[in-house]
C-alpha positions in Angstrom: -0.2 0.3 0.3 1.5 3.3 -0.6 2.2 6.2 1.8 -0.2 8.2 3.4 0.9 11.6 5.0 -1.4 14.4 6.2 -0.9 17.7 7.9 -3.7 18.4 10.7 -4.7 20.9 13.3 -6.0 20.5 16.4 -10.0 21.0 16.1 -10.2 21.1 12.6 -13.7 18.8 11.4 -11.9 18.6 8.1 -9.1 17.4 9.3 -11.4 14.6 11.0 -13.4 14.4 7.8 -10.5 13.1 5.6 -9.0 11.3 8.7 -12.1 9.5 9.2 -12.4 8.3 5.1 -8.7 7.3 5.4 -9.3 5.1 8.5 -12.7 3.4 7.3 -10.7 2.6 4.4 -8.7 1.0 6.3 -5.3 3.2 5.4 -2.9 3.8 7.7 -1.3 7.6 7.1 0.9 9.6 9.2 0.1 12.5 10.7 1.9 16.0 10.9 0.2 17.8 13.8 1.0 21.8 12.9 -0.7 23.0 15.9 1.4 26.2 16.9 4.4 24.9 15.0 5.7 27.5 12.9 8.4 25.2 11.2 6.2 22.0 10.4 3.5 24.7 8.9 6.0 26.7 7.4 7.3 22.8 6.2 3.5 22.4 4.8 3.3 25.6 2.9 6.8 24.9 0.9 5.4 21.1 0.1 2.0 22.6 -1.1 3.5 25.6 -2.9 1.7 28.1 -1.3 -1.4 26.0 0.4 -2.1 27.1 4.0 -5.6 25.2 4.7 -6.0 22.3 6.9 -5.8 19.0 5.6 -3.2 18.9 3.4 -2.9 15.1 1.6 -0.2 13.2 0.0 -0.7 9.9 -1.4 3.3 8.7 -1.9 4.6 11.4 -4.7 1.2 12.9 -5.1 -0.1 15.9 -3.7 -3.6 15.3 -3.3 -5.3 18.9 -1.4 -7.4 19.1 0.6 -10.3 16.9 1.8 -12.8 18.1 -0.5 -10.0 17.0 -3.1 -9.8 13.4 -0.9 -13.6 13.0 -1.3 -13.4 14.0 -4.4 -11.1 11.4 -5.8 -13.5 8.7 -3.6 -16.4 9.5 -5.6 -14.5 9.6 -8.9 -13.5 6.2 -7.9 -10.2 6.9 -8.5 -8.8 6.8 -4.1 -8.2 3.4 -4.3 -6.3 3.3 -7.2 -4.0 6.0 -5.3 -3.7 4.4 -2.4 -2.5 1.0 -4.6 -5.5 -0.6 -3.6 -7.4 -1.2 -7.0 -8.5 -4.0 -8.8 -4.5 -5.5 -10.3 -3.0 -4.7 -6.7 -3.8 -6.3 -3.5 -5.3 -4.6 -0.6 
């Protein structure tokens, strides 16, 4: 399965929704909580070409975006393929 990294902050409902979807799909992820940490927040901003909203999600080397983009991938049937859970790959 492809590695997943998600930048979050405490008390963020969109962060919660994104983590909930990943957990429901049985996906383990590395959570980077940027709450109160300017260095981690700057790292995220650098990796996302200036995006500062949360969450920010990476699947493997692919920058997904935020919660809305994650759910859009799921609705389009593309999230499983990106996660390496497609029909041709073992779950």
